[in-house]
C-alpha positions in Angstrom: 110.3 127.5 108.6 110.9 130.9 106.8 109.6 131.1 103.2 110.9 133.8 100.9 110.2 134.4 97.2 113.1 133.3 94.9 114.5 136.4 93.4 115.8 134.5 90.4 112.6 132.6 89.7 109.2 134.0 90.7 107.5 130.6 90.3 109.4 129.2 93.3 110.3 130.0 96.9 113.2 129.5 99.1 112.5 127.7 102.3 114.8 127.8 105.3 114.4 126.0 108.6 114.3 128.2 111.7 116.4 127.5 114.9 113.3 126.2 116.7 112.5 123.9 113.8 116.1 122.7 113.7 115.9 122.0 117.5 112.7 120.1 117.1 114.1 118.1 114.3 117.2 117.2 116.5 114.9 116.2 119.3 112.7 114.0 117.2 115.9 112.3 115.7 117.1 111.6 119.3 113.8 110.2 120.3 113.7 107.9 117.1 117.2 106.8 117.7 116.4 105.9 121.4 113.3 104.0 120.3 115.2 102.0 117.8 118.0 101.3 120.2 115.5 99.9 122.7 113.8 97.9 120.0 117.1 96.3 118.9 118.1 95.6 122.4 114.9 93.6 122.9 115.8 91.3 120.1 117.3 87.8 120.6 120.9 87.3 119.5 119.7 85.4 116.5 117.4 88.2 115.5 120.2 90.7 115.8 122.3 88.6 113.4 119.4 88.5 110.9 118.9 92.2 111.2 122.6 92.9 110.7 122.7 90.7 107.6 119.5 92.5 106.3 121.2 95.8 106.8 124.2 94.6 104.8 122.0 93.5 102.0 120.0 96.8 101.9 123.2 98.7 101.9 124.6 96.6 99.0 121.3 97.0 97.0 121.1 100.7 97.4 124.7 101.3 96.6 124.1 100.2 93.0 121.9 103.2 92.2 
């Protein structure tokens, strides 16, 4: 992360992610996605259906905002 003073507002700063930070973020996302894929794969077919329905409901609820 690189932090620099905001030239337009001295009370704030501009923060920019570095290449190494971006790479780390990408790696963590891939690890999380792999973990979730394994977790879903371990569910029964009925549990997968419940999860899919829950995801639809969450999407519908959050779309109203």
